Each structure stands twice: as C-alpha cells, then as structure tokens.
ROGUMI-758697 format. One record per residue (C-alpha): residue in one letter; x, y, z. Coordinates in nm, 4 decimals, decimal comma. Layout:
REM ROGUMI-758697
(rec 'A'; (X; Y; Z));
...
//
This chain:
REM ROGUMI-758697
(rec 'X'; (7,0464; 6,6862; -1,4017));
(rec 'X'; (7,3788; 6,4727; -1,4710));
(rec 'X'; (7,5395; 6,7824; -1,6010));
(rec 'X'; (7,3884; 7,0269; -1,3480));
(rec 'X'; (7,4833; 6,8165; -1,0277));
(rec 'X'; (7,7966; 6,6354; -1,1910));
(rec 'X'; (7,6602; 6,2785; -1,1839));
(rec 'X'; (7,7597; 5,9916; -1,4070));
(rec 'X'; (7,5624; 5,6821; -1,4953));
(rec 'X'; (7,7166; 5,4905; -1,1948));
(rec 'X'; (7,6108; 5,7914; -0,9937));
(rec 'X'; (7,2377; 5,7331; -1,0610));
(rec 'X'; (7,2626; 5,3451; -0,9783));
(rec 'X'; (7,3880; 5,4837; -0,6530));
(rec 'X'; (7,1299; 5,7078; -0,5822));
(rec 'X'; (6,8561; 5,4341; -0,6651));
(rec 'X'; (7,0354; 5,1790; -0,4128));
(rec 'X'; (7,0549; 5,4341; -0,1582));
(rec 'X'; (6,6725; 5,5027; -0,1680));
(rec 'X'; (6,6291; 5,1512; -0,1033));
(rec 'X'; (6,8693; 5,1164; 0,1682));
(rec 'X'; (6,6573; 5,3566; 0,3617));
(rec 'X'; (6,3596; 5,1670; 0,2467));
(rec 'X'; (6,5131; 4,9026; 0,4056));
(rec 'X'; (6,6301; 5,0365; 0,7050));
(rec 'X'; (6,3254; 5,1948; 0,8454));
(rec 'X'; (6,0317; 4,9360; 0,7090));
(rec 'X'; (6,0544; 4,6634; 0,9270));
(rec 'X'; (6,0924; 4,8582; 1,2347));
(rec 'X'; (5,8070; 5,0711; 1,1722));
(rec 'X'; (5,5793; 4,7627; 1,1272));
(rec 'X'; (5,6665; 4,6889; 1,4883));
(rec 'X'; (5,4874; 4,9689; 1,6366));
(rec 'X'; (5,2293; 5,0647; 1,3618));
(rec 'X'; (4,9469; 4,8297; 1,5307));
(rec 'X'; (5,0234; 5,0892; 1,8254));
(rec 'X'; (5,0559; 5,4240; 1,6666));
(rec 'X'; (4,7598; 5,6500; 1,5517));
(rec 'X'; (4,7374; 5,6232; 1,1565));
(rec 'X'; (4,5858; 5,9590; 1,1324));
(rec 'X'; (4,8912; 6,1379; 1,2780));
(rec 'X'; (5,1497; 5,9079; 1,1212));
(rec 'X'; (5,0863; 5,8947; 0,7515));
(rec 'X'; (5,0230; 6,2288; 0,7064));
(rec 'X'; (5,3545; 6,3319; 0,8616));
(rec 'X'; (5,5727; 6,0861; 0,6703));
(rec 'X'; (5,3750; 6,2470; 0,3365));
(rec 'X'; (5,4854; 6,5842; 0,5052));
(rec 'X'; (5,8432; 6,4512; 0,5204));
(rec 'X'; (5,8838; 6,3114; 0,1735));
(rec 'X'; (5,7566; 6,6037; 0,0219));
(rec 'X'; (5,9776; 6,8445; 0,1861));
(rec 'X'; (6,2545; 6,6054; 0,0811));
(rec 'X'; (6,1506; 6,6068; -0,2683));
(rec 'X'; (6,1223; 6,9714; -0,2691));
(rec 'X'; (6,5122; 6,9725; -0,1145));
(rec 'X'; (6,6163; 6,7915; -0,4267));
(rec 'X'; (6,5342; 7,0714; -0,6488));
(rec 'X'; (6,8128; 7,2732; -0,4766));
(rec 'X'; (7,0778; 7,0009; -0,4791));
(rec 'X'; (7,4363; 7,0879; -0,6548));
(rec 'X'; (7,6899; 6,7894; -0,5930));
(rec 'X'; (7,6265; 6,4319; -0,5915));
(rec 'X'; (7,6526; 6,3996; -0,1868));
(rec 'X'; (7,3570; 6,6205; -0,1781));
(rec 'X'; (7,1549; 6,3467; -0,3858));
(rec 'X'; (7,2894; 6,1030; -0,2105));
(rec 'X'; (7,2033; 6,2110; 0,1172));
(rec 'X'; (6,8104; 6,2986; 0,0019));
(rec 'X'; (6,8096; 5,9758; -0,1712));
(rec 'X'; (6,8671; 5,8115; 0,1621));
(rec 'X'; (6,6292; 6,0244; 0,3722));
(rec 'X'; (6,3387; 5,9893; 0,0814));
(rec 'X'; (6,4025; 5,6045; 0,1242));
(rec 'X'; (6,3792; 5,6285; 0,5137));
(rec 'X'; (6,0436; 5,8236; 0,4946));
(rec 'X'; (5,8983; 5,6151; 0,2246));
(rec 'X'; (5,9432; 5,3147; 0,3872));
(rec 'X'; (5,6459; 5,4062; 0,6519));
(rec 'X'; (5,3874; 5,3714; 0,3815));
(rec 'X'; (5,3399; 5,0398; 0,1760));
(rec 'X'; (5,3519; 4,8246; 0,5040));
(rec 'X'; (5,1626; 5,0620; 0,6933));
(rec 'X'; (4,8670; 5,1043; 0,4604));
(rec 'X'; (4,8422; 4,7381; 0,3783));
(rec 'X'; (4,8201; 4,6440; 0,7502));
(rec 'X'; (4,5609; 4,9363; 0,8019));
(rec 'X'; (4,3233; 4,8206; 0,5380));
(rec 'X'; (4,3804; 4,4467; 0,6476));
(rec 'X'; (4,2462; 4,5583; 0,9988));
(rec 'X'; (3,9470; 4,7343; 0,8223));
(rec 'X'; (3,8147; 4,4974; 0,5523));
(rec 'X'; (3,6955; 4,1486; 0,5318));
(rec 'X'; (3,8056; 3,8900; 0,2735));
(rec 'X'; (3,5114; 3,9685; 0,0556));
(rec 'X'; (3,6355; 4,3256; 0,0580));
(rec 'X'; (4,0015; 4,3228; 0,1118));
(rec 'X'; (4,1526; 4,2820; -0,2335));
(rec 'X'; (3,9566; 4,5817; -0,3909));
(rec 'X'; (4,0837; 4,8117; -0,1186));
(rec 'X'; (4,3864; 4,7330; -0,1364));
(rec 'X'; (4,4096; 4,7669; -0,5129));
(rec 'X'; (4,2432; 5,0878; -0,4861));
(rec 'X'; (4,5366; 5,2163; -0,2774));
(rec 'X'; (4,7957; 5,0407; -0,4485));
(rec 'X'; (4,6596; 5,1711; -0,7930));
(rec 'X'; (4,8188; 5,4909; -0,6909));
(rec 'X'; (5,1454; 5,3746; -0,7731));
(rec 'X'; (5,0377; 5,3387; -1,1135));
(rec 'X'; (4,8442; 5,6617; -1,1540));
(rec 'X'; (5,1371; 5,8293; -1,0086));
(rec 'X'; (5,3560; 5,6398; -1,3008));
(rec 'X'; (5,0798; 5,7773; -1,5794));
(rec 'X'; (5,0528; 6,1417; -1,4341));
(rec 'X'; (5,4432; 6,1557; -1,3667));
(rec 'X'; (5,4817; 6,0783; -1,7326));
(rec 'X'; (5,2703; 6,3569; -1,8271));
(rec 'X'; (5,4080; 6,5986; -1,5681));
(rec 'X'; (5,7491; 6,5222; -1,6680));
(rec 'X'; (5,6905; 6,5580; -2,0688));
(rec 'X'; (5,5173; 6,8823; -1,9870));
(rec 'X'; (5,7872; 7,0079; -1,7407));
(rec 'X'; (6,0648; 6,9011; -2,0206));
(rec 'X'; (5,8505; 7,0738; -2,2802));
(rec 'X'; (5,7609; 7,3731; -2,1028));
(rec 'X'; (5,9135; 7,4817; -1,7799));
(rec 'X'; (6,2852; 7,3588; -1,8790));
(rec 'X'; (6,4948; 7,7108; -1,7968));
(rec 'X'; (6,1667; 7,8861; -1,6231));
(rec 'X'; (6,2867; 8,1559; -1,3574));
(rec 'X'; (6,6453; 8,0254; -1,4185));
(rec 'X'; (6,5811; 7,6716; -1,2824));
(rec 'X'; (6,6265; 7,3395; -1,5070));
(rec 'X'; (6,3354; 7,1393; -1,5948));
(rec 'X'; (6,4469; 6,8680; -1,3546));
(rec 'X'; (6,4528; 7,1053; -1,0556));
(rec 'X'; (6,0836; 7,2047; -1,1349));
(rec 'X'; (5,9866; 6,8381; -1,1327));
(rec 'X'; (6,0606; 6,7924; -0,7555));
(rec 'X'; (5,9533; 7,1278; -0,6716));
(rec 'X'; (5,6116; 7,0132; -0,8372));
(rec 'X'; (5,5913; 6,6480; -0,7025));
(rec 'X'; (5,7015; 6,7682; -0,3593));
(rec 'X'; (5,4420; 7,0192; -0,2963));
(rec 'X'; (5,1548; 6,7501; -0,3979));
(rec 'X'; (5,3048; 6,5227; -0,1395));
(rec 'X'; (5,2729; 6,7986; 0,1068));
(rec 'X'; (4,9146; 6,9352; 0,0109));
(rec 'X'; (4,8083; 6,5399; 0,0539));
(rec 'X'; (5,0017; 6,5600; 0,4044));
(rec 'X'; (4,8094; 6,8341; 0,5368));
(rec 'X'; (4,4662; 6,7258; 0,4212));
(rec 'X'; (4,5138; 6,3628; 0,5623));
(rec 'X'; (4,5412; 6,5152; 0,9092));
(rec 'X'; (4,1369; 6,5868; 0,8702));
(rec 'X'; (4,0599; 6,2906; 0,6849));
(rec 'X'; (4,2266; 5,9833; 0,7753));
(rec 'X'; (4,0725; 5,7399; 1,0351));
(rec 'X'; (4,2791; 5,5234; 1,2704));
(rec 'X'; (4,1584; 5,1665; 1,3887));
(rec 'X'; (3,8222; 5,0378; 1,4511));
(rec 'X'; (3,8587; 5,0374; 1,7979));
(rec 'X'; (3,9742; 5,3944; 1,8314));
(rec 'X'; (3,8470; 5,6119; 1,5504));
(rec 'X'; (3,6839; 5,8773; 1,7490));
(rec 'X'; (3,3458; 5,8983; 1,5111));
(rec 'X'; (3,2841; 5,5035; 1,5221));
(rec 'X'; (3,1215; 5,4402; 1,8339));
(rec 'X'; (2,9037; 5,2006; 2,0016));
(rec 'X'; (2,7190; 4,9517; 1,7268));
(rec 'X'; (2,9405; 5,0714; 1,4793));
(rec 'X'; (3,2506; 4,9935; 1,6386));
(rec 'X'; (3,0991; 4,6407; 1,7600));
(rec 'X'; (3,0229; 4,5554; 1,4043));
(rec 'X'; (3,3449; 4,6644; 1,2489));
(rec 'X'; (3,5216; 4,4398; 1,4680));
(rec 'X'; (3,2959; 4,1330; 1,5020));
(rec 'X'; (3,2934; 4,1046; 1,1121));
(rec 'X'; (3,6726; 4,0699; 1,1259));
(rec 'X'; (3,6764; 3,8311; 1,4214));
(rec 'X'; (3,4170; 3,6298; 1,2455));
(rec 'X'; (3,6744; 3,5388; 0,9790));
(rec 'X'; (3,9894; 3,4632; 1,2243));
(rec 'X'; (4,1269; 3,8173; 1,2045));
(rec 'X'; (4,3127; 3,9601; 1,5049));
(rec 'X'; (4,3307; 4,3622; 1,5100));
(rec 'X'; (4,3904; 4,4026; 1,8902));
(rec 'X'; (4,7334; 4,4351; 1,9247));
(rec 'X'; (4,9386; 4,2392; 2,1557));
(rec 'X'; (5,2925; 4,2421; 2,2883));
(rec 'X'; (5,5943; 4,1983; 2,0602));
(rec 'X'; (5,8384; 3,9776; 2,1567));
(rec 'X'; (6,0390; 3,6686; 2,0539));
(rec 'X'; (5,7414; 3,4646; 2,0149));
(rec 'X'; (5,6306; 3,7098; 1,7435));
(rec 'X'; (5,9462; 3,6519; 1,5549));
(rec 'X'; (5,8970; 3,2740; 1,5871));
(rec 'X'; (5,5429; 3,3115; 1,4598));
(rec 'X'; (5,7241; 3,4905; 1,1736));
(rec 'X'; (6,0445; 3,2970; 1,0850));
(rec 'X'; (5,9564; 2,9435; 1,1810));
(rec 'X'; (5,6861; 2,8976; 0,9179));
(rec 'X'; (5,8196; 2,8589; 0,5472));
(rec 'X'; (5,5435; 3,1107; 0,3963));
(rec 'X'; (5,7899; 3,4327; 0,4800));
(rec 'X'; (6,0161; 3,2828; 0,2745));
(rec 'X'; (5,7953; 3,1385; -0,0019));
(rec 'X'; (5,6270; 3,4792; -0,0588));
(rec 'X'; (5,9126; 3,7122; -0,0046));
(rec 'X'; (6,0860; 3,4999; -0,2820));
(rec 'X'; (5,7991; 3,4989; -0,5249));
(rec 'X'; (5,7338; 3,8738; -0,4600));
(rec 'X'; (6,0639; 3,9548; -0,5673));
(rec 'X'; (6,0118; 3,7615; -0,8796));
(rec 'X'; (5,6750; 3,9147; -0,9460));
(rec 'X'; (5,8146; 4,2575; -0,8764));
(rec 'X'; (6,1244; 4,2459; -1,1363));
(rec 'X'; (5,8524; 4,1688; -1,4056));
(rec 'X'; (5,8158; 4,5525; -1,3925));
(rec 'X'; (6,1571; 4,5944; -1,5470));
(rec 'X'; (6,0282; 4,6752; -1,9200));
(rec 'X'; (5,8080; 4,9454; -1,8170));
(rec 'X'; (6,0851; 5,1092; -1,5488));
(rec 'X'; (6,3634; 5,1096; -1,8374));
(rec 'X'; (6,0751; 5,2041; -2,1229));
(rec 'X'; (6,2003; 5,5726; -2,1269));
(rec 'X'; (6,5356; 5,4637; -2,1544));
(rec 'X'; (6,4854; 5,2269; -2,4353));
(rec 'X'; (6,2549; 5,4327; -2,6565));
(rec 'X'; (6,5228; 5,7068; -2,5780));
(rec 'X'; (6,7966; 5,4754; -2,7066));
(rec 'X'; (6,6021; 5,3946; -3,0216));
(rec 'X'; (6,6284; 5,7797; -3,1043));
(rec 'X'; (6,2879; 5,9071; -2,9621));
(rec 'X'; (6,2911; 6,2331; -2,7489));
(rec 'X'; (6,2863; 6,2315; -2,3920));
(rec 'X'; (5,9391; 6,4277; -2,3750));
(rec 'X'; (5,7681; 6,1283; -2,6274));
(rec 'X'; (5,9181; 5,9007; -2,4487));
(rec 'X'; (5,7534; 6,0016; -2,1163));
(rec 'X'; (5,4459; 6,0424; -2,2846));
(rec 'X'; (5,4117; 5,7022; -2,4099));
(rec 'X'; (5,4505; 5,5489; -2,0498));
(rec 'X'; (5,1170; 5,7454; -1,9363));
(rec 'X'; (4,9053; 5,4922; -2,1057));
(rec 'X'; (5,0987; 5,1814; -1,9994));
(rec 'X'; (5,0137; 5,2718; -1,6593));
(rec 'X'; (4,6860; 5,3583; -1,7340));
(rec 'X'; (4,6224; 4,9925; -1,8297));
(rec 'X'; (4,8083; 4,8638; -1,5145));
(rec 'X'; (4,5814; 5,0966; -1,3100));
(rec 'X'; (4,2509; 4,9902; -1,4749));
(rec 'X'; (4,3878; 4,5643; -1,4701));
(rec 'X'; (4,4898; 4,6178; -1,0593));
(rec 'X'; (4,0750; 4,7029; -1,0113));
(rec 'X'; (3,9503; 4,4368; -1,2597));
(rec 'X'; (4,1765; 4,1574; -1,0968));
(rec 'X'; (4,1051; 4,2588; -0,7525));
(rec 'X'; (3,7494; 4,2298; -0,8629));
(rec 'X'; (3,7789; 3,8829; -1,0068));
(rec 'X'; (3,9890; 3,8008; -0,7294));
(rec 'X'; (3,7301; 3,9082; -0,4338));
(rec 'X'; (3,4132; 3,7816; -0,6215));
(rec 'X'; (3,5854; 3,4192; -0,6436));
(rec 'X'; (3,7413; 3,4328; -0,3017));
(rec 'X'; (4,0642; 3,3242; -0,4745));
(rec 'X'; (4,4397; 3,4907; -0,4641));
(rec 'X'; (4,6825; 3,2283; -0,5865));
(rec 'X'; (4,5321; 3,0852; -0,8886));
(rec 'X'; (4,4795; 3,4605; -1,0180));
(rec 'X'; (4,8380; 3,5623; -0,9582));
(rec 'X'; (4,9456; 3,2238; -1,1494));
(rec 'X'; (4,7344; 3,2831; -1,4448));
(rec 'X'; (4,8737; 3,6534; -1,4923));
(rec 'X'; (5,2276; 3,5779; -1,4032));
(rec 'X'; (5,2649; 3,3053; -1,6630));
(rec 'X'; (5,1251; 3,5283; -1,9085));
(rec 'X'; (5,4068; 3,7872; -1,8476));
(rec 'X'; (5,6460; 3,5080; -1,8565));
(rec 'X'; (5,5189; 3,4119; -2,2075));
(rec 'X'; (5,5902; 3,8232; -2,3129));
(rec 'X'; (5,9357; 3,8106; -2,1719));
(rec 'X'; (6,0089; 3,4819; -2,3799));
(rec 'X'; (5,8656; 3,6755; -2,6833));
(rec 'X'; (6,0655; 3,9754; -2,6347));
(rec 'X'; (6,3934; 3,7633; -2,5292));
(rec 'X'; (6,3696; 3,5161; -2,8609));
(rec 'X'; (6,2352; 3,7580; -3,1629));
(rec 'X'; (6,5353; 3,9421; -3,3620));
(rec 'X'; (6,7687; 3,8032; -3,0370));
(rec 'X'; (6,5901; 4,0459; -2,8004));
(rec 'X'; (6,6599; 4,3359; -3,0387));
(rec 'X'; (6,2900; 4,3738; -3,0029));
(rec 'X'; (6,1527; 4,6535; -3,3078));
(rec 'X'; (5,9559; 4,9613; -3,1696));
(rec 'X'; (5,6302; 4,7805; -3,2062));
(rec 'X'; (5,6773; 4,4742; -3,0546));
(rec 'X'; (5,8688; 4,6497; -2,7089));
(rec 'X'; (5,5461; 4,9166; -2,6800));
(rec 'X'; (5,3169; 4,5585; -2,7020));
(rec 'X'; (5,5268; 4,4137; -2,4559));
(rec 'X'; (5,5333; 4,6824; -2,2208));
(rec 'X'; (5,1548; 4,6719; -2,2189));
(rec 'X'; (5,1475; 4,3056; -2,1728));
(rec 'X'; (5,4177; 4,2819; -1,8763));
(rec 'X'; (5,2826; 4,5759; -1,7000));
(rec 'X'; (4,9936; 4,3442; -1,6220));
(rec 'X'; (5,2276; 4,1691; -1,3358));
(rec 'X'; (5,2061; 4,5152; -1,1556));
(rec 'X'; (4,8227; 4,5065; -1,0825));
(rec 'X'; (4,9320; 4,1699; -0,8853));
(rec 'X'; (5,0379; 4,3772; -0,6138));
(rec 'X'; (4,7263; 4,4213; -0,4470));
(rec 'X'; (4,6270; 4,0435; -0,4532));
(rec 'X'; (4,9813; 3,9324; -0,3254));
(rec 'X'; (4,9333; 4,1580; -0,0194));
(rec 'X'; (4,5961; 4,0339; 0,0437));
(rec 'X'; (4,6984; 3,6977; 0,0338));
(rec 'X'; (4,9875; 3,7812; 0,2869));
(rec 'X'; (4,7188; 3,9584; 0,4928));
(rec 'X'; (4,5204; 3,6799; 0,4894));
(rec 'X'; (4,7921; 3,3835; 0,5691));
(rec 'X'; (4,8914; 3,5826; 0,8779));
(rec 'X'; (4,5416; 3,6920; 0,9823));
(rec 'X'; (4,5540; 3,5073; 1,3156));
(rec 'X'; (4,7871; 3,7523; 1,4617));
(rec 'X'; (4,8253; 4,1097; 1,4391));
(rec 'X'; (5,1419; 4,1969; 1,4944));
(rec 'X'; (5,3005; 3,8909; 1,3133));
(rec 'X'; (5,0752; 4,0263; 1,0273));
(rec 'X'; (5,2441; 4,3871; 1,0366));
(rec 'X'; (5,5756; 4,2184; 1,0384));
(rec 'X'; (5,5082; 4,0034; 0,7819));
(rec 'X'; (5,3857; 4,2573; 0,5157));
(rec 'X'; (5,6674; 4,4551; 0,6045));
(rec 'X'; (5,9117; 4,2115; 0,5493));
(rec 'X'; (5,7630; 4,0764; 0,2061));
(rec 'X'; (5,7608; 4,4385; 0,0895));
(rec 'X'; (6,1116; 4,5226; 0,2342));
(rec 'X'; (6,2907; 4,2067; 0,0151));
(rec 'X'; (6,0401; 4,2529; -0,2563));
(rec 'X'; (6,1775; 4,5977; -0,3008));
(rec 'X'; (6,5265; 4,5907; -0,2193));
(rec 'X'; (6,6088; 4,2732; -0,4386));
(rec 'X'; (6,4861; 4,3484; -0,7502));
(rec 'X'; (6,6600; 4,7107; -0,7265));
(rec 'X'; (6,9949; 4,5654; -0,6585));
(rec 'X'; (6,9210; 4,2878; -0,9385));
(rec 'X'; (6,8613; 4,5250; -1,2063));
(rec 'X'; (7,1787; 4,6989; -1,1655));
(rec 'X'; (7,3489; 4,4113; -1,3124));
(rec 'X'; (7,0922; 4,2243; -1,5280));
(rec 'X'; (6,8848; 4,5196; -1,6602));
(rec 'X'; (7,2490; 4,7502; -1,6976));
(rec 'X'; (7,1893; 5,0871; -1,8446));
(rec 'X'; (7,4935; 5,0176; -2,1103));
(rec 'X'; (7,2873; 4,7056; -2,2415));
(rec 'X'; (6,9854; 4,9490; -2,3531));
(rec 'X'; (6,7986; 4,9426; -2,5789));
(rec 'X'; (6,8349; 4,5186; -2,6283));
(rec 'X'; (6,8328; 4,4537; -2,2748));
(rec 'X'; (6,8566; 4,0386; -2,3724));
(rec 'X'; (7,0166; 3,9506; -2,0516));
(rec 'X'; (6,7463; 4,1354; -1,8241));
(rec 'X'; (6,4594; 3,9624; -2,0664));
(rec 'X'; (6,6052; 3,6117; -2,0194));
(rec 'X'; (6,6655; 3,6434; -1,6089));
(rec 'X'; (6,3115; 3,7920; -1,5681));
(rec 'X'; (6,1413; 3,5293; -1,8056));
(rec 'X'; (6,3147; 3,2862; -1,5541));
(rec 'X'; (6,1901; 3,4441; -1,2170));
(rec 'X'; (5,8387; 3,4954; -1,3742));
(rec 'X'; (5,8024; 3,1046; -1,4096));
(rec 'X'; (5,9878; 3,0670; -1,0783));
(rec 'X'; (5,7034; 3,2895; -0,9025));
(rec 'X'; (5,4336; 3,0502; -1,0523));
(rec 'X'; (5,6117; 2,7768; -0,9009));
(rec 'X'; (5,6535; 2,9082; -0,5803));
(rec 'X'; (5,2814; 3,0263; -0,5892));
(rec 'X'; (5,1835; 2,6425; -0,6367));
(rec 'X'; (5,3951; 2,5505; -0,3586));
(rec 'X'; (5,2302; 2,7743; -0,1266));
(rec 'X'; (4,8937; 2,7003; -0,2538));
(rec 'X'; (4,9517; 2,3349; -0,2036));
(rec 'X'; (5,1121; 2,3705; 0,1684));
(rec 'X'; (4,8026; 2,5732; 0,2878));
(rec 'X'; (4,5449; 2,3111; 0,1372));
(rec 'X'; (4,7434; 2,0767; 0,3315));
(rec 'X'; (4,7206; 2,3547; 0,6487));
(rec 'X'; (5,1365; 2,2817; 0,6957));
(rec 'X'; (5,2717; 2,4991; 0,9824));
(rec 'X'; (5,0401; 2,7915; 0,9313));
(rec 'X'; (5,1011; 3,0853; 1,1500));
(rec 'X'; (4,9105; 3,0763; 1,4773));
(rec 'X'; (4,7190; 3,3145; 1,7097));
(rec 'X'; (4,9698; 3,4647; 1,9956));
(rec 'X'; (4,6825; 3,5935; 2,1999));
(rec 'X'; (4,6995; 3,3218; 2,4385));
(rec 'X'; (5,0383; 3,2979; 2,4761));
(rec 'X'; (5,0750; 3,6502; 2,5447));
(rec 'X'; (4,7859; 3,6081; 2,8234));
(rec 'X'; (4,9535; 3,3162; 2,9570));
(rec 'X'; (5,3063; 3,5167; 3,0085));
(rec 'X'; (5,1223; 3,8232; 3,1463));
(rec 'X'; (4,9184; 3,5836; 3,4158));
(rec 'X'; (5,2507; 3,4438; 3,4913));
(rec 'X'; (5,4026; 3,8026; 3,5590));
(rec 'X'; (5,1295; 3,9081; 3,7670));
(rec 'X'; (5,1929; 3,5810; 4,0217));
//
C-alpha cells in the first residue's frame, strides 16, 4: 500500500491518528441522542456507512484520499461501542450484563482472528488478481462484509424494552421491572447541565477513563505483533496467520472472565487479578535480554498480555452499573470512557511504540508495565470509594420532573 499510494511510515501514523480524531469527534455527541433514537435504524445505517467507506479505501490513489477516508471511517465507527454497550445495559440485569457485553465485544477479537486469516489469504492468493493489489482486495472484502451485516440489521435488531414492537404487554412490563428493581433507569430524561454535572462532578469518570487508558494500551504487543515478527525475518503472510490463535484465545477468555464476573457479581477484583498478570508479563518482556525477546518468548508474551483485552466487557459492565441511576448520564459516561480510552493510547503509542524501535520496543514494554500497575491501583481506589459510597452518581429523574413542573406553572 505504501508504494502504491505514496505513503511513508510517518503518514501511516497520521492515518491512524485521523481515524481516532473522527472517533472522538462524534462519539460523545452520539451518546447524547442514542437514548432517544431507534437502534434498529441507527446501527445498521452506521454499518452501511463503515462498509461503504472501507470499500472506497480500495480506490485511493494518494495520501490525501487515505487521510480523508480514515477520518470518515472514525466518524462512522464512533457510533458502535458506546451505543451498543448502552443498549445492552438497557436490557440486561447485573447477573447477565457482563456475559452479554462480552458476547458483543468479543467481536473485536474474532475480527482480529478472522482478519489475520483473511489478510494472510489475500496476501498469498489475491495479490495482483484482476490487476488489483492485495491490500485493495482486503478493503473490498471487509467493506462488503460490513455492508451485508448492516442490511441484515434492519430486520433483526431490537430497540429498547419500552419501544421494541414485538415485545408488548406483560413481557414489556417484565423487561422494564427487572431492571428497575436493580435501580437502573431506562427511560430517558432531558439532557442538560444537570447531566453534565452528574458526570463531571463525581470522581469516577476520571478514575475510570484513566484506568481504561492503562488497560487498553496493554494490547500493544498483539497490535504490533505482525511488525515485530516481520522485523525478525518472517513473512507478512506467516505473521498474519500467527495473530489468529492469539485473538481466538482472547475471545475465549472474554467469555470465561465474563461468566466468572457475573457468577460472583464481581467486577473490580477480576480486573485487578488479570491486569496484574499482564503487568507481570510486560516486566518479563522488558527484563529478559534487555527487551530483545527471542521468538518463543515474544510469542508466549503475546498470548499472555492479550488477556488484558477480555477485561473490556467487564470494565464497561462496571461503568454501566456505577451510572445505572440515570440513563443519560450512563450513556455519556460510556461514551466518555470509550472515547478517552481509545484516543489517548493511540497517540501515546506513536511515541512509546514507535515503529523505528521494532522489533525490541523496550520503551513500549516498560511504559506499558507501569501503566498496567497504575490500572490496578486506580481500580483499587475506585473499589474503596464505592464501598464508602463516596460521591456516587445520582438519579436525575426528580430534578427533571421538578424543572418541568416549574415551567408548567
């Protein structure tokens, strides 16, 4: 792709950064209206836009086209994670939430596994077919898959318990009641300064956002795995194939961890245990041979540190539960944590996981070890504050009602 389009290594970093700029720009605004829109139309439309943009990537001929499409891809992709995590939290109870969130978010790991197979197969078999480079075929195939999913979504996706057409009467009342019994508000209220205050004047949004940044960056070895193996002398196809079992393990562990979390109704200590394990492996990768890890160790390390990614469903379940008292605050909190947790690591990675440091990446291993330990400390602090019921987010339903009453007068 670099030769065909005229992109250099610094341009690749800029393209990645532009994606996350788009991701940030739309993610929080989308969360402000998601509770008032119908998911069965919003999400499939977003999938169609993502797929169409990916297909257009196969047509680019210069860096400007790559930059523009990456920005658009970030804008359209911003809708998915906060919206779907919010929607799942609007349907399921505490005993069910982590598992259901895991089933959704493991799509990232499955896409990583399938993407590695597709990339390897395209690189080996389609490069030059019909006069197109392999990377162009890759965008066409992946974009077509997203379009197909979007079209199917119009017919299969539900809305909320209160407005899904095929749930009525006692079934609808039951769906709403079982959430309300656990203190979760699913009916939207008006968004205003009181919503922002409920989010920003409590310490949890800051603790959780920083903790998610620290957990998210622990995925750096798997994300750079193809580059590392390639720099060690292995082919691109072989490197892509090796990624597949790593992400399969991640998907399996996400489901297992979620079942454990729901069974014991425990979020924080599951996150602390797994992230401590991830930190231990980054320390090993940093110390052994001064970070210049042999092939066997870097492969084992990739399998071990990928276990931080299965924490994402449990982490977002934790966010859903902390902000369960108000639906709009919950939507904003999920979007804010997702936005910050995706944006910051990608900008940090440009400096601490610079491609020029491959395959050793010693600075990246050290910084990621420190950040994994920081995530453990932050989760401990959040756990202690919740136990003490310190500045927990509040329900805003009565405040909205009082405001409406005063306006009526």
